[in-house]
DOTORMI-934927 format. One line per 2 residues: number of its first residue (from 1); their letters; for each residue x, y, z of N, C-alpha, C. Coordinates in steps of 0.02 Angstrom, whole numbers, plus 50000, padded with zeros to 5 digits. Example, Ala and Ser with C-alpha at 12.3 -4.5 7.8 and 13.67 -1.06 7.14 Angstrom:
// DOTORMI-934927
1	AS	50660 49716 50390 50615 49775 50390 50660 49835 50390 ~ 50642 49888 50354 50684 49947 50357 50645 50002 50394
//
This chain:
// DOTORMI-934927
1	XX	53172 56759 54414 53241 56768 54437 53256 56723 54496 ~ 53315 56695 54499 53334 56653 54555 53359 56695 54612
3	XX	53369 56663 54669 53394 56698 54728 53467 56719 54717 ~ 53486 56773 54752 53556 56795 54749 53597 56754 54798
5	XX	53651 56727 54775 53694 56685 54817 53748 56726 54851 ~ 53769 56704 54910 53821 56739 54948 53889 56710 54928
7	XX	53916 56735 54873 53979 56710 54848 54038 56727 54893 ~ 54034 56784 54927 54088 56803 54972 54096 56753 55028
9	XX	54041 56730 55056 54044 56681 55110 54075 56616 55086 ~ 54055 56594 55025 54083 56532 54997 54158 56540 54984
11	XX	54176 56597 54953 54247 56608 54938 54290 56610 55000 ~ 54267 56642 55053 54305 56645 55115 54312 56575 55146
13	XX	54258 56537 55145 54259 56469 55174 54307 56424 55136 ~ 54308 56431 55069 54353 56390 55029 54426 56411 55040
15	XX	54438 56475 55049 54506 56498 55061 54532 56471 55128 ~ 54489 56471 55179 54509 56444 55244 54523 56369 55240
17	XX	54481 56334 55203 54489 56261 55198 54551 56243 55157 ~ 54568 56285 55108 54628 56271 55068 54690 56272 55112
19	XX	54690 56316 55162 54747 56320 55207 54744 56268 55262 ~ 54683 56254 55286 54672 56205 55340 54623 56152 55316
21	XX	54647 56095 55290 54604 56044 55261 54550 56017 55309 ~ 54560 56026 55374 54509 56002 55421 54444 56042 55416
23	XX	54445 56098 55379 54387 56141 55374 54346 56131 55309 ~ 54362 56080 55271 54324 56070 55208 54251 56053 55221
25	XX	54237 56012 55272 54167 55997 55287 54130 56060 55308 ~ 54164 56103 55347 54133 56166 55368 54120 56210 55307
27	XX	54165 56208 55258 54155 56247 55197 54093 56223 55159 ~ 54080 56158 55163 54020 56131 55130 53956 56156 55166
29	XX	53959 56164 55231 53903 56193 55268 53889 56264 55243 ~ 53942 56302 55234 53934 56371 55210 53905 56371 55139
31	XX	53931 56327 55095 53906 56324 55026 53832 56305 55025 ~ 53813 56258 55068 53743 56238 55072 53698 56297 55091
33	XX	53717 56332 55144 53677 56388 55168 53676 56446 55119 ~ 53735 56462 55091 53741 56521 55047 53705 56513 54981
35	XX	53689 56451 54961 53654 56439 54898 53583 56414 54909 ~ 53561 56411 54972 53494 56387 54987 53483 56315 54966
37	XX	53535 56274 54972 53532 56204 54950 53513 56158 55008 ~ 53497 56097 54992 53483 56046 55043 53546 56011 55066
39	XX	53600 56022 55031 53663 55990 55050 53717 56008 54999 ~ 53780 55996 55020 53837 56012 54975 53892 55961 54986
41	XX	53925 55941 54931 53981 55895 54932 54033 55921 54883 ~ 54096 55900 54893 54150 55920 54848 54185 55858 54822
43	XX	54175 55844 54758 54201 55784 54726 54267 55797 54690 ~ 54312 55749 54694 54371 55747 54651 54352 55710 54587
45	XX	54343 55746 54533 54317 55717 54472 54365 55665 54443 ~ 54430 55676 54449 54478 55630 54419 54481 55563 54456
47	XX	54469 55563 54521 54482 55504 54561 54423 55461 54580 ~ 54363 55490 54585 54304 55453 54607 54317 55418 54674
49	XX	54348 55453 54721 54366 55423 54785 54313 55437 54837 ~ 54309 55396 54890 54254 55402 54939 54264 55454 54993
51	XX	54325 55481 55002 54338 55528 55057 54316 55598 55035 ~ 54250 55608 55032 54222 55668 55003 54200 55718 55057
53	XX	54225 55781 55056 54199 55831 55102 54124 55842 55090 ~ 54086 55847 55144 54014 55856 55136 53985 55893 55196
55	XX	53927 55923 55186 53890 55954 55240 53858 55899 55282 ~ 53837 55917 55343 53809 55866 55388 53748 55832 55358
57	XX	53707 55869 55323 53647 55840 55294 53662 55786 55243 ~ 53722 55789 55214 53740 55741 55162 53776 55680 55189
59	XX	53794 55679 55253 53833 55624 55280 53798 55556 55270 ~ 53733 55548 55287 53702 55483 55275 53694 55466 55201
61	XX	53686 55518 55160 53681 55507 55088 53747 55481 55061 ~ 53802 55513 55083 53868 55492 55060 53884 55421 55083
63	XX	53865 55404 55145 53877 55336 55170 53842 55284 55125 ~ 53780 55297 55107 53743 55252 55063 53773 55251 54993
65	XX	53794 55308 54970 53825 55316 54903 53886 55270 54897 ~ 53926 55267 54949 53986 55225 54948 53969 55152 54963
67	XX	53932 55141 55017 53918 55073 55040 53880 55032 54988 ~ 53831 55062 54955 53789 55024 54909 53813 55027 54836
69	XX	53872 55055 54826 53902 55053 54760 53877 55105 54710 ~ 53837 55154 54734 53814 55206 54688 53873 55249 54664
71	XX	53927 55250 54702 53987 55287 54682 54013 55263 54614 ~ 54000 55200 54599 54021 55171 54534 53966 55173 54482
73	XX	53908 55202 54501 53851 55205 54454 53821 55275 54454 ~ 53863 55324 54464 53839 55393 54471 53822 55421 54402
75	XX	53758 55429 54389 53734 55453 54324 53759 55524 54310 ~ 53773 55562 54363 53788 55632 54353 53856 55644 54322
77	XX	53899 55594 54321 53962 55601 54286 53952 55607 54210 ~ 53892 55592 54188 53877 55598 54116 53879 55671 54093
79	XX	53874 55717 54141 53874 55788 54122 53945 55818 54124 ~ 53996 55775 54129 54064 55798 54138 54087 55845 54082
81	XX	54071 55828 54020 54093 55870 53964 54062 55940 53968 ~ 53999 55943 53987 53965 56007 53994 53997 56047 54051
83	XX	54011 56012 54106 54041 56045 54164 54110 56074 54146 ~ 54150 56036 54111 54216 56060 54091 54210 56121 54045
85	XX	54162 56120 54000 54156 56173 53950 54123 56236 53978 ~ 54071 56228 54018 54031 56285 54039 54043 56307 54111
87	XX	54076 56264 54151 54090 56281 54220 54034 56263 54267 ~ 53976 56241 54241 53919 56222 54282 53876 56172 54242
89	XX	53843 56127 54278 53799 56080 54244 53744 56059 54292 ~ 53692 56029 54264 53637 56003 54304 53612 55939 54271
91	XX	53562 55907 54303 53536 55844 54276 53505 55853 54207 ~ 53483 55913 54191 53450 55924 54126 53500 55925 54068
93	XX	53564 55919 54084 53614 55914 54031 53619 55843 54004 ~ 53588 55795 54038 53595 55725 54013 53533 55682 54023
95	XX	53483 55706 54061 53421 55667 54069 53360 55712 54062 ~ 53303 55681 54050 53240 55717 54047 53200 55703 54110
97	XX	53148 55742 54125 53106 55727 54183 53077 55656 54181 ~ 53061 55632 54122 53036 55563 54116 53090 55513 54136
99	XX	53153 55526 54117 53208 55481 54137 53215 55480 54213 ~ 53211 55538 54244 53218 55543 54316 53164 55504 54351
101	XX	53103 55505 54324 53046 55472 54355 53053 55396 54358 ~ 53096 55367 54317 53102 55295 54316 53172 55268 54325
103	XX	53222 55312 54331 53291 55287 54336 53308 55267 54407 ~ 53340 55209 54418 53357 55185 54485 53399 55235 54525
105	XX	53446 55270 54493 53489 55316 54529 53448 55369 54565 ~ 53396 55393 54532 53354 55445 54561 53301 55417 54607
107	XX	53271 55361 54588 53215 55335 54626 53236 55290 54684 ~ 53287 55249 54675 53308 55203 54727 53360 55233 54774
109	XX	53402 55277 54748 53454 55307 54789 53434 55376 54817 ~ 53419 55424 54773 53408 55493 54795 53339 55504 54826
111	XX	53287 55476 54796 53218 55490 54819 53207 55473 54892 ~ 53232 55417 54918 53222 55402 54990 53250 55456 55036
113	XX	53299 55495 55012 53327 55550 55052 53292 55616 55038 ~ 53240 55614 54997 53204 55675 54979 53241 55719 54930
115	XX	53289 55690 54895 53331 55728 54848 53315 55708 54776 ~ 53332 55755 54729 53323 55738 54659 53362 55784 54613
117	XX	53363 55849 54627 53395 55897 54582 53463 55918 54609 ~ 53505 55943 54565 53571 55965 54587 53601 56013 54535
119	XX	53654 56047 54556 53696 56085 54510 53768 56071 54530 ~ 53811 56062 54480 53883 56051 54492 53921 56112 54468
121	XX	53968 56134 54510 54009 56193 54494 54081 56170 54485 ~ 54110 56185 54429 54179 56166 54414 54228 56208 54454
123	XX	54278 56174 54484 54333 56208 54519 54397 56177 54494 ~ 54437 56214 54458 54496 56184 54425 54558 56225 54438
125	XX	54614 56189 54445 54680 56220 54451 54732 56168 54430 ~ 54769 56183 54377 54817 56134 54352 54782 56069 54332
127	XX	54807 56014 54357 54776 55949 54342 54718 55933 54387 ~ 54708 55973 54439 54653 55960 54485 54587 55984 54455
129	XX	54536 55943 54463 54470 55959 54436 54419 55934 54488 ~ 54389 55980 54523 54340 55964 54574 54271 55986 54550
131	XX	54220 55960 54583 54152 55982 54570 54117 55994 54637 ~ 54094 56056 54648 54052 56071 54705 53981 56051 54687
133	XX	53956 55998 54719 53890 55971 54703 53839 55998 54753 ~ 53794 56039 54729 53742 56071 54770 53676 56034 54760
135	XX	53649 56008 54813 53589 55966 54809 53526 56006 54824 ~ 53473 55992 54786 53408 56021 54799 53359 55964 54815
137	XX	53313 55979 54860 53262 55929 54878 53209 55925 54824 ~ 53168 55873 54828 53114 55865 54780 53067 55925 54784
139	XX	53054 55949 54846 53010 56006 54856 53039 56070 54827 ~ 53105 56080 54833 53137 56140 54807 53137 56143 54732
141	XX	53142 56085 54700 53145 56084 54627 53213 56103 54601 ~ 53220 56110 54536 53286 56122 54505 53310 56194 54515
143	XX	53375 56204 54504 53403 56271 54501 53375 56307 54440 ~ 53361 56370 54447 53334 56409 54391 53390 56428 54343
145	XX	53372 56447 54281 53424 56470 54234 53465 56527 54261 ~ 53434 56573 54298 53472 56629 54326 53521 56605 54379
147	XX	53500 56557 54420 53544 56529 54471 53602 56492 54439 ~ 53590 56458 54384 53644 56423 54349 53695 56472 54321
149	XX	53672 56530 54297 53718 56581 54272 53760 56609 54330 ~ 53730 56618 54388 53768 56640 54446 53822 56590 54465
151	XX	53803 56526 54464 53851 56474 54484 53909 56469 54434 ~ 53896 56484 54371 53950 56485 54321 54001 56539 54339
153	XX	53978 56595 54366 54024 56647 54389 54062 56625 54450 ~ 54029 56588 54495 54063 56562 54555 54120 56516 54536
155	XX	54111 56477 54483 54163 56431 54460 54228 56469 54446 ~ 54223 56528 54416 54283 56566 54399 54318 56593 54461
157	XX	54280 56603 54515 54309 56633 54576 54345 56582 54621 ~ 54326 56518 54615 54351 56469 54663 54415 56434 54640
159	XX	54438 56447 54580 54498 56414 54555 54559 56429 54598 ~ 54564 56490 54625 54622 56508 54665 54626 56467 54729
161	XX	54568 56451 54758 54568 56409 54818 54594 56339 54802 ~ 54577 56313 54743 54602 56247 54723 54678 56249 54714
163	XX	54704 56304 54687 54776 56310 54676 54813 56312 54743 ~ 54786 56349 54791 54817 56353 54857 54815 56284 54891
165	XX	54758 56251 54888 54751 56185 54919 54800 56135 54888 ~ 54808 56140 54823 54855 56095 54788 54926 56106 54813
167	XX	54947 56169 54818 55015 56185 54840 55027 56162 54911 ~ 54979 56176 54955 54987 56156 55025 54986 56080 55032
169	XX	54945 56047 54992 54943 55974 54993 55010 55944 54975 ~ 55044 55971 54925 55110 55946 54906 55161 55961 54961
171	XX	55151 56017 54996 55195 56032 55053 55190 55980 55107 ~ 55130 55955 55119 55120 55902 55169 55153 55837 55146
173	XX	55151 55824 55081 55183 55764 55054 55258 55768 55065 ~ 55287 55825 55050 55360 55834 55060 55379 55825 55133
175	XX	55338 55854 55179 55353 55849 55250 55350 55776 55273 ~ 55300 55739 55250 55294 55669 55270 55352 55628 55243
177	XX	55371 55642 55181 55427 55605 55152 55492 55620 55190 ~ 55500 55683 55211 55559 55701 55251 55561 55662 55316
179	XX	55502 55652 55346 55499 55614 55409 55520 55542 55399 ~ 55498 55512 55344 55520 55444 55329 55596 55443 55315
181	XX	55620 55492 55280 55691 55495 55262 55735 55502 55324 ~ 55710 55540 55373 55749 55551 55434 55763 55487 55472
183	XX	55719 55437 55464 55729 55372 55497 55753 55320 55447 ~ 55771 55343 55386 55795 55299 55333 55745 55243 55318
185	XX	55681 55260 55322 55628 55213 55304 55610 55223 55231 ~ 55618 55172 55189 55601 55179 55118 55526 55192 55109
187	XX	55509 55247 55075 55438 55265 55067 55426 55293 54997 ~ 55368 55275 54970 55348 55298 54903 55278 55327 54910
189	XX	55269 55389 54887 55205 55424 54893 55168 55417 54827 ~ 55102 55401 54832 55062 55388 54772 55002 55434 54769
191	XX	54978 55447 54708 54920 55490 54699 54856 55450 54698 ~ 54801 55482 54680 54734 55451 54681 54727 55393 54633
193	XX	54772 55389 54583 54770 55334 54535 54821 55280 54549 ~ 54858 55287 54605 54911 55240 54621 54975 55254 54584
195	XX	54981 55312 54553 55042 55332 54519 55091 55363 54569 ~ 55155 55353 54556 55207 55377 54601 55213 55453 54596
197	XX	55208 55487 54653 55220 55559 54657 55293 55573 54674 ~ 55316 55543 54729 55383 55554 54754 55408 55491 54788
199	XX	55473 55484 54792 55503 55429 54831 55566 55457 54863 ~ 55586 55427 54919 55647 55451 54952 55707 55409 54932
201	XX	55766 55431 54952 55828 55397 54932 55831 55325 54957 ~ 55803 55313 55016 55803 55245 55043 55763 55198 54999
203	XX	55707 55221 54973 55666 55180 54928 55702 55170 54862 ~ 55732 55222 54837 55765 55218 54771 55824 55170 54772
205	XX	55856 55161 54831 55911 55113 54836 55887 55041 54830 ~ 55823 55030 54841 55795 54962 54835 55770 54947 54765
207	XX	55769 54997 54722 55746 54987 54654 55802 54958 54611 ~ 55784 54921 54561 55832 54890 54516 55796 54848 54466
209	XX	55828 54794 54444 55796 54751 54394 55734 54716 54422 ~ 55734 54702 54488 55678 54666 54517 55619 54709 54534
211	XX	55631 54772 54547 55577 54819 54566 55593 54886 54534 ~ 55546 54912 54495 55557 54974 54459 55496 55019 54464
213	XX	55508 55083 54450 55453 55130 54438 55449 55139 54363 ~ 55397 55111 54333 55388 55112 54261 55324 55148 54243
215	XX	55329 55201 54204 55272 55242 54186 55233 55263 54249 ~ 55271 55282 54299 55246 55307 54363 55212 55253 54405
217	XX	55218 55190 54387 55190 55136 54426 55246 55096 54459 ~ 55233 55072 54520 55281 55029 54555 55270 54958 54529
219	XX	55322 54930 54496 55314 54868 54460 55369 54818 54480 ~ 55348 54757 54499 55394 54703 54513 55407 54663 54449
221	XX	55466 54630 54447 55479 54586 54390 55432 54526 54391 ~ 55403 54513 54450 55355 54458 54457 55284 54487 54446
223	XX	55254 54467 54391 55189 54495 54372 55136 54482 54426 ~ 55138 54423 54456 55089 54407 54508 55095 54454 54567
225	XX	55156 54471 54586 55168 54517 54641 55143 54587 54624 ~ 55155 54609 54562 55131 54674 54540 55055 54677 54544
227	XX	55023 54624 54521 54949 54622 54522 54924 54623 54594 ~ 54958 54587 54640 54938 54586 54710 54945 54656 54741
229	XX	54999 54691 54724 55009 54758 54750 54956 54805 54722 ~ 54940 54799 54659 54888 54842 54628 54821 54830 54662
231	XX	54804 54767 54676 54740 54752 54710 54739 54783 54779 ~ 54795 54777 54814 54799 54805 54882 54791 54881 54880
233	XX	54824 54913 54833 54819 54986 54827 54748 55007 54808 ~ 54716 54970 54765 54648 54987 54745 54601 54982 54805
235	XX	54609 54930 54846 54568 54923 54906 54580 54980 54954 ~ 54644 55000 54961 54661 55055 55005 54629 55120 54980
237	XX	54635 55134 54916 54609 55196 54888 54533 55199 54891 ~ 54501 55141 54890 54428 55139 54894 54402 55140 54965
239	XX	54447 55139 55014 54426 55140 55084 54409 55211 55105 ~ 54355 55220 55143 54338 55287 55169 54377 55305 55232
241	XX	54423 55262 55254 54460 55272 55316 54525 55310 55301 ~ 54534 55369 55330 54595 55409 55318 54656 55378 55352
243	XX	54646 55329 55396 54703 55297 55430 54707 55223 55411 ~ 54682 55206 55352 54681 55135 55331 54752 55109 55319
245	XX	54760 55045 55330 54823 55011 55314 54807 54942 55287 ~ 54849 54916 55244 54838 54851 55212 54892 54803 55234
247	XX	54878 54737 55231 54930 54688 55247 54989 54694 55200 ~ 55049 54675 55223 55108 54681 55179 55103 54637 55118
249	XX	55129 54662 55062 55130 54624 54999 55202 54605 54984 ~ 55218 54540 54981 55287 54519 54964 55304 54535 54891
251	XX	55362 54565 54881 55386 54580 54813 55451 54542 54802 ~ 55448 54485 54767 55508 54444 54758 55565 54484 54725
253	XX	55626 54464 54742 55686 54494 54713 55726 54441 54676 ~ 55772 54462 54635 55814 54415 54599 55861 54379 54647
255	XX	55879 54413 54702 55921 54383 54754 55894 54404 54822 ~ 55898 54358 54870 55876 54374 54938 55802 54365 54949
257	XX	55782 54378 55010 55711 54371 55028 55671 54428 54996 ~ 55605 54417 54987 55564 54469 54956 55563 54533 54997
259	XX	55558 54589 54963 55542 54652 54997 55469 54648 55019 ~ 55453 54686 55071 55385 54688 55096 55357 54758 55085
261	XX	55304 54763 55047 55272 54827 55032 55212 54836 55078 ~ 55213 54889 55119 55158 54904 55165 55119 54965 55139
263	XX	55061 54955 55106 55020 55013 55085 54982 55041 55145 ~ 54982 55107 55151 54947 55139 55207 54929 55210 55191
265	XX	54888 55239 55235 54871 55310 55232 54891 55343 55297 ~ 54907 55407 55292 54918 55448 55351 54866 55504 55350
267	XX	54826 55512 55403 54771 55561 55402 54794 55632 55387 ~ 54854 55652 55408 54878 55719 55396 54899 55730 55323
269	XX	54908 55675 55287 54931 55680 55217 54874 55664 55169 ~ 54838 55610 55183 54783 55588 55140 54717 55605 55174
271	XX	54706 55669 55189 54651 55690 55232 54583 55685 55198 ~ 54580 55690 55132 54518 55680 55095 54535 55671 55021
273	XX	54484 55666 54979 54496 55651 54909 54531 55708 54872 ~ 54536 55766 54903 54569 55823 54871 54645 55822 54880
275	XX	54670 55782 54926 54741 55781 54941 54780 55751 54882 ~ 54838 55781 54864 54877 55754 54808 54901 55683 54821
277	XX	54921 55668 54883 54944 55601 54901 54888 55562 54933 ~ 54871 55505 54903 54816 55464 54928 54839 55398 54958
279	XX	54902 55381 54950 54928 55318 54978 55003 55322 54984 ~ 55030 55284 55030 55102 55279 55041 55120 55205 55043
281	XX	55174 55188 55010 55200 55120 55014 55267 55123 55051 ~ 55268 55090 55109 55330 55084 55148 55362 55017 55130
283	XX	55425 55018 55110 55461 54958 55091 55506 54934 55148 ~ 55503 54871 55162 55545 54841 55214 55589 54788 55182
285	XX	55654 54793 55194 55702 54744 55169 55722 54698 55227 ~ 55694 54638 55231 55707 54594 55289 55780 54571 55292
287	XX	55815 54573 55236 55886 54553 55236 55930 54607 55266 ~ 55911 54670 55254 55953 54725 55278 55944 54739 55352
289	XX	55885 54727 55377 55870 54743 55446 55834 54685 55480 ~ 55870 54636 55507 55837 54580 55540 55800 54605 55601
291	XX	55746 54573 55620 55708 54595 55679 55750 54590 55742 ~ 55740 54637 55789 55779 54635 55851 55764 54573 55892
293	XX	55810 54555 55934 55802 54495 55976 55744 54504 56025 ~ 55716 54447 56046 55660 54449 56093 55680 54485 56158
295	XX	55741 54471 56181 55764 54502 56243 55767 54577 56238 ~ 55786 54602 56179 55789 54675 56168 55719 54705 56171
297	XX	55671 54672 56140 55602 54697 56141 55573 54696 56211 ~ 55588 54644 56249 55563 54641 56317 55594 54695 56360
299	XX	55659 54707 56350 55694 54757 56390 55673 54828 56372 ~ 55666 54842 56307 55651 54911 56285 55579 54930 56296
301	XX	55533 54883 56285 55462 54901 56285 55420 54865 56338 ~ 55452 54821 56376 55414 54784 56427 55367 54733 56398
303	XX	55383 54706 56339 55340 54655 56309 55349 54589 56346 ~ 55295 54551 56347 55300 54482 56372 55336 54439 56320
305	XX	55353 54379 56338 55387 54334 56291 55344 54322 56229 ~ 55280 54308 56240 55235 54294 56183 55226 54356 56140
307	XX	55222 54415 56172 55215 54477 56133 55277 54491 56092 ~ 55336 54479 56121 55398 54490 56085 55404 54443 56025
309	XX	55384 54380 56034 55386 54333 55979 55340 54356 55922 ~ 55280 54379 55940 55233 54402 55889 55260 54464 55854
311	XX	55289 54510 55893 55317 54572 55864 55371 54556 55814 ~ 55414 54506 55829 55467 54487 55782 55438 54458 55718
313	XX	55384 54420 55725 55351 54392 55665 55323 54448 55622 ~ 55289 54496 55653 55261 54552 55616 55317 54592 55582
315	XX	55372 54601 55618 55429 54638 55590 55460 54602 55531 ~ 55453 54537 55529 55480 54497 55473 55433 54493 55414
317	XX	55375 54528 55420 55330 54531 55363 55270 54485 55366 ~ 55261 54450 55422 55204 54406 55428 55141 54445 55445
319	XX	55085 54424 55418 55021 54450 55440 55002 54419 55506 ~ 54951 54446 55539 54931 54421 55605 54909 54348 55601
321	XX	54871 54331 55550 54845 54263 55544 54903 54213 55534 ~ 54950 54229 55489 55007 54185 55477 55050 54179 55540
323	XX	55062 54235 55573 55102 54235 55634 55070 54192 55688 ~ 55004 54197 55694 54967 54156 55743 54977 54082 55729
325	XX	54971 54063 55665 54980 53993 55646 55050 53969 55664 ~ 55101 54008 55648 55169 53987 55661 55186 53985 55735
327	XX	55153 54027 55775 55165 54028 55846 55120 53980 55885 ~ 55073 53950 55849 55029 53901 55881 54977 53932 55928
329	XX	54954 53993 55911 54902 54024 55952 54843 54041 55906 ~ 54786 54057 55936 54727 54074 55897 54735 54144 55868
331	XX	54696 54157 55817 54698 54223 55785 54677 54277 55834 ~ 54626 54264 55875 54603 54313 55924 54656 54327 55976
333	XX	54691 54274 55997 54745 54284 56045 54800 54329 56016 ~ 54818 54314 55953 54870 54355 55920 54847 54427 55912
335	XX	54784 54437 55896 54757 54505 55889 54762 54543 55955 ~ 54743 54510 56010 54746 54541 56076 54819 54557 56095
337	XX	54863 54510 56079 54934 54522 56094 54960 54581 56054 ~ 54939 54586 55991 54962 54641 55949 54937 54708 55975
339	XX	54875 54710 56000 54849 54771 56029 54892 54792 56089 ~ 54913 54744 56128 54956 54759 56185 55024 54784 56162
341	XX	55050 54755 56108 55114 54777 56081 55108 54849 56056 ~ 55054 54865 56021 55043 54933 55998 55044 54982 56057
343	XX	55008 54964 56110 55003 55009 56168 55072 55019 56200 ~ 55111 54965 56207 55176 54970 56241 55229 55005 56198
345	XX	55221 55002 56132 55270 55033 56087 55246 55101 56061 ~ 55186 55122 56082 55157 55186 56060 55152 55189 55984
347	XX	55130 55133 55954 55116 55131 55883 55042 55115 55874 ~ 55018 55123 55813 54946 55114 55802 54930 55067 55745
349	XX	54979 55049 55705 54967 55002 55650 55031 54963 55637 ~ 55024 54909 55598 55080 54864 55588 55139 54898 55553
351	XX	55124 54942 55505 55178 54975 55469 55219 55019 55516 ~ 55187 55053 55563 55223 55094 55612 55266 55050 55657
353	XX	55239 54993 55678 55277 54947 55721 55338 54921 55684 ~ 55329 54902 55621 55385 54876 55581 55439 54929 55574
355	XX	55419 54991 55559 55468 55045 55551 55507 55056 55616 ~ 55471 55055 55673 55504 55065 55737 55554 55010 55753
357	XX	55533 54947 55744 55576 54891 55762 55635 54884 55715 ~ 55625 54899 55651 55683 54894 55606 55734 54949 55621
359	XX	55710 55008 55642 55758 55059 55663 55796 55036 55725 ~ 55761 55002 55771 55793 54978 55832 55847 54926 55816
361	XX	55830 54882 55768 55877 54829 55751 55939 54855 55716 ~ 55932 54914 55683 55989 54942 55647 56028 54992 55690
363	XX	56005 55001 55752 56040 55045 55798 56028 55118 55786 ~ 55973 55137 55749 55960 55207 55734 55906 55234 55780
//
């Protein structure tokens, strides 16, 4: 017989984390202790994203998993059909002990951390499908058949926490979109696959023949621009940084200067791989809102002449490197000036600075 697990402790921890996403790592600590595991992680099965809640013991393992590309070679996804059908799975659903003894995933990745065995517990609600991955050390050995039966029961109990987390996550998306709308900043919210979840009225006014939402994807009439935006979004989604931002992507229009698409994340919205919204695209129309004059920037924010010139370039959609070239300064000088601009304007990334300055130029 296997050990009796403390399901009440796990259920309570998951309920707390569903309401307060900052507690998901703490919930993994509880799951680890309550099941006598060596570590615990919570994967978004649909997305394969790197922002994975984990217990402290798993932090270095997760870092290696992402950094060395094991996230794209995870053998354990082979048990997905069993997990969906039975609510629980282990390595014995797709490999034999002989396979484990010679497979790189187990010997090159897991073995150096003293790990080898695991059990995955299905947690599902609507379209969301998560897996609580419970790790066992080489010394502990595999989960027993009795323990696997217990974990199958746990799977049935945790679905409600997923449903609550999903609802609250969408509430955060709505609140963030309202904030963009209040400043008339065009914004489009995207899910883990880069599909459009929501967009505000300001963004929808910029859509037309040149830029459309087609089959839930943001698509330019210029195929090269669409591909560039897709690459940028993929890089953003694969980043483990909850506050990541990407350089602006020009989206040509049939008339006028290109729109500028700024892909970014907001930590309160894209807090981990479980969040419904994983990326935001802020659209800037340089024709509608010309950058404010240098004198205005110097007067309002105390910028120096060189900082004001750089800020106007950034507001017009230039990257730091391009702006540095056009202003005749080094890249490092431009970076230092931009840091000073951020400090004086109380912004933290280029997309925030652009949104602030375009509001200033429009008198809002």
